Z-matrix of the N, CA and C atoms (Angstrom, degrees):
N
C 1 1.453
C 2 1.526 1 108.93
N 3 1.304 2 115.93 1 131.00
C 4 1.464 3 121.47 2 -178.40
C 5 1.529 4 110.94 3 -76.85
N 6 1.308 5 114.92 4 151.33
C 7 1.452 6 122.20 5 178.55
C 8 1.527 7 109.48 6 -84.11
N 9 1.319 8 116.85 7 141.44
C 10 1.462 9 119.78 8 173.31
C 11 1.525 10 108.47 9 -76.13
N 12 1.327 11 116.54 10 165.92
C 13 1.458 12 120.62 11 176.70
C 14 1.516 13 111.84 12 -59.07
N 15 1.314 14 116.32 13 -41.24
C 16 1.465 15 120.19 14 179.68
C 17 1.531 16 111.03 15 -64.61
N 18 1.325 17 116.23 16 -42.11
C 19 1.471 18 119.61 17 177.68
C 20 1.524 19 110.92 18 -63.16
N 21 1.320 20 116.18 19 -38.93
C 22 1.466 21 120.09 20 179.92
C 23 1.526 22 110.54 21 -63.34
N 24 1.338 23 117.45 22 -42.36
C 25 1.464 24 120.40 23 178.16
C 26 1.526 25 110.64 24 -65.82
N 27 1.316 26 116.98 25 -41.88
C 28 1.467 27 119.93 26 178.57
C 29 1.525 28 110.70 27 -61.25
N 30 1.315 29 116.76 28 -40.23
C 31 1.462 30 121.90 29 178.07
C 32 1.527 31 110.20 30 -63.87
N 33 1.335 32 116.00 31 -46.44
C 34 1.468 33 120.61 32 -178.38
C 35 1.530 34 111.29 33 -61.75
N 36 1.326 35 116.85 34 -45.65
C 37 1.463 36 120.91 35 179.20
C 38 1.527 37 109.63 36 -65.58
N 39 1.320 38 117.15 37 -39.63
C 40 1.456 39 121.24 38 177.67
C 41 1.518 40 112.16 39 -61.54
N 42 1.337 41 117.11 40 -37.98
C 43 1.464 42 120.67 41 177.79
C 44 1.528 43 110.79 42 -64.99
N 45 1.313 44 117.32 43 -36.91
C 46 1.472 45 120.22 44 175.42
C 47 1.520 46 110.33 45 -63.39
N 48 1.324 47 115.58 46 -44.87
C 49 1.461 48 120.63 47 -176.69
C 50 1.525 49 112.00 48 -65.09
N 51 1.330 50 117.49 49 -32.66
C 52 1.463 51 121.27 50 177.01
C 53 1.527 52 109.66 51 -59.70
N 54 1.334 53 116.17 52 -34.24
C 55 1.463 54 121.29 53 179.45
C 56 1.522 55 112.56 54 -88.02
N 57 1.335 56 116.77 55 7.90
C 58 1.456 57 120.53 56 178.65
C 59 1.518 58 113.51 57 79.07
N 60 1.323 59 116.96 58 17.15
C 61 1.460 60 121.67 59 -179.69
C 62 1.521 61 110.43 60 -103.84
N 63 1.313 62 115.79 61 157.03
C 64 1.460 63 121.79 62 178.59
C 65 1.525 64 107.71 63 -130.66
N 66 1.339 65 118.32 64 130.98
C 67 1.466 66 119.15 65 178.09
C 68 1.531 67 109.91 66 -65.37
N 69 1.320 68 115.74 67 149.42
C 70 1.455 69 120.80 68 179.66
C 71 1.532 70 110.04 69 -66.66
N 72 1.313 71 115.01 70 160.61
C 73 1.469 72 120.95 71 176.56
C 74 1.523 73 108.98 72 -57.93
N 75 1.335 74 116.26 73 -42.07
C 76 1.461 75 121.05 74 179.55
C 77 1.533 76 110.76 75 -59.85
N 78 1.328 77 117.30 76 -42.91
C 79 1.462 78 120.34 77 -180.00
C 80 1.518 79 111.24 78 -65.91
N 81 1.325 80 117.15 79 -42.79
C 82 1.469 81 120.95 80 178.41
C 83 1.525 82 109.96 81 -60.91
N 84 1.331 83 116.78 82 -40.87
C 85 1.472 84 120.28 83 178.48
C 86 1.526 85 110.56 84 -63.45
N 87 1.337 86 117.16 85 -41.99
C 88 1.470 87 119.70 86 178.85
C 89 1.526 88 110.86 87 -65.32
N 90 1.321 89 117.47 88 -39.13
C 91 1.467 90 120.77 89 178.00
C 92 1.523 91 110.03 90 -61.43
N 93 1.331 92 116.88 91 -45.84
C 94 1.466 93 120.41 92 179.73
C 95 1.525 94 111.12 93 -62.17
N 96 1.332 95 117.38 94 -40.65
C 97 1.467 96 120.77 95 177.87
C 98 1.520 97 111.02 96 -64.51
N 99 1.336 98 117.05 97 -38.43
C 100 1.465 99 120.06 98 178.78
C 101 1.526 100 110.20 99 -66.11
N 102 1.320 101 116.84 100 -40.25
C 103 1.467 102 120.87 101 178.35
C 104 1.523 103 111.51 102 -61.77
N 105 1.355 104 116.66 103 -35.12
C 106 1.467 105 121.86 104 -179.19
C 107 1.526 106 112.44 105 -84.23
N 108 1.331 107 117.14 106 -4.64
C 109 1.459 108 120.11 107 -178.91
C 110 1.517 109 113.39 108 83.33
N 111 1.324 110 117.55 109 12.39
C 112 1.462 111 121.86 110 -179.20
C 113 1.519 112 111.62 111 -86.85
N 114 1.315 113 118.06 112 -16.34
C 115 1.465 114 124.56 113 177.15
C 116 1.521 115 107.21 114 -139.94
N 117 1.320 116 114.79 115 156.16
C 118 1.461 117 119.25 116 174.27
C 119 1.521 118 108.65 117 -105.52
N 120 1.312 119 115.36 118 167.43
C 121 1.467 120 120.12 119 175.53
C 122 1.530 121 109.59 120 -59.16
N 123 1.338 122 116.08 121 -37.49
C 124 1.460 123 120.34 122 178.94
C 125 1.527 124 111.25 123 -64.17
N 126 1.347 125 117.51 124 -38.06
C 127 1.463 126 121.11 125 176.23
C 128 1.527 127 110.71 126 -60.19
N 129 1.326 128 115.58 127 -44.36
C 130 1.468 129 120.52 128 -179.67
C 131 1.520 130 109.87 129 -63.41
N 132 1.322 131 117.27 130 -47.19
C 133 1.455 132 120.60 131 -179.87
C 134 1.524 133 111.45 132 -60.32
N 135 1.335 134 116.67 133 -41.61
C 136 1.464 135 121.00 134 179.68
C 137 1.530 136 110.60 135 -63.55
N 138 1.339 137 117.60 136 -45.30
C 139 1.472 138 120.64 137 -180.00
C 140 1.521 139 111.46 138 -64.28
N 141 1.331 140 117.25 139 -41.53
C 142 1.458 141 119.86 140 178.40
C 143 1.524 142 111.23 141 -65.44
N 144 1.333 143 116.39 142 -41.26
C 145 1.461 144 120.37 143 178.27
C 146 1.527 145 110.34 144 -62.03
N 147 1.334 146 116.99 145 -45.82
C 148 1.467 147 120.76 146 178.81
C 149 1.521 148 111.08 147 -60.61
N 150 1.324 149 116.73 148 -44.96
C 151 1.464 150 121.07 149 -177.65
C 152 1.521 151 111.00 150 -63.93
N 153 1.313 152 117.28 151 -51.11
C 154 1.453 153 120.02 152 -173.66
C 155 1.527 154 112.75 153 -78.88
N 156 1.323 155 117.95 154 -23.29
C 157 1.468 156 120.21 155 172.75
C 158 1.516 157 108.83 156 -68.57
N 159 1.319 158 117.36 157 -41.77
C 160 1.462 159 121.56 158 179.31
C 161 1.515 160 110.79 159 -65.11
N 162 1.331 161 117.63 160 -39.60
C 163 1.465 162 121.60 161 -179.24
C 164 1.520 163 111.95 162 -68.01
N 165 1.332 164 116.34 163 -33.23
C 166 1.467 165 119.33 164 -177.67
C 167 1.519 166 112.13 165 -86.80
N 168 1.338 167 116.30 166 -6.72
C 169 1.456 168 119.81 167 -179.42
C 170 1.522 169 113.67 168 80.51
N 171 1.327 170 117.17 169 10.78
C 172 1.466 171 121.80 170 -178.73
C 173 1.514 172 111.01 171 -76.66
């Protein structure tokens, strides 16, 4: 049985929590927008790439 998008996000966040990590407020907001159809997975990937490329000076 395939996982729904919501289940996949819950799994991903749960895997972070197992390691003692917590997703940022910004990430949680993007996940909620993706669940509502307001953002796509590609939008999230693009925003994360832009953010972390800028932080690394790339």
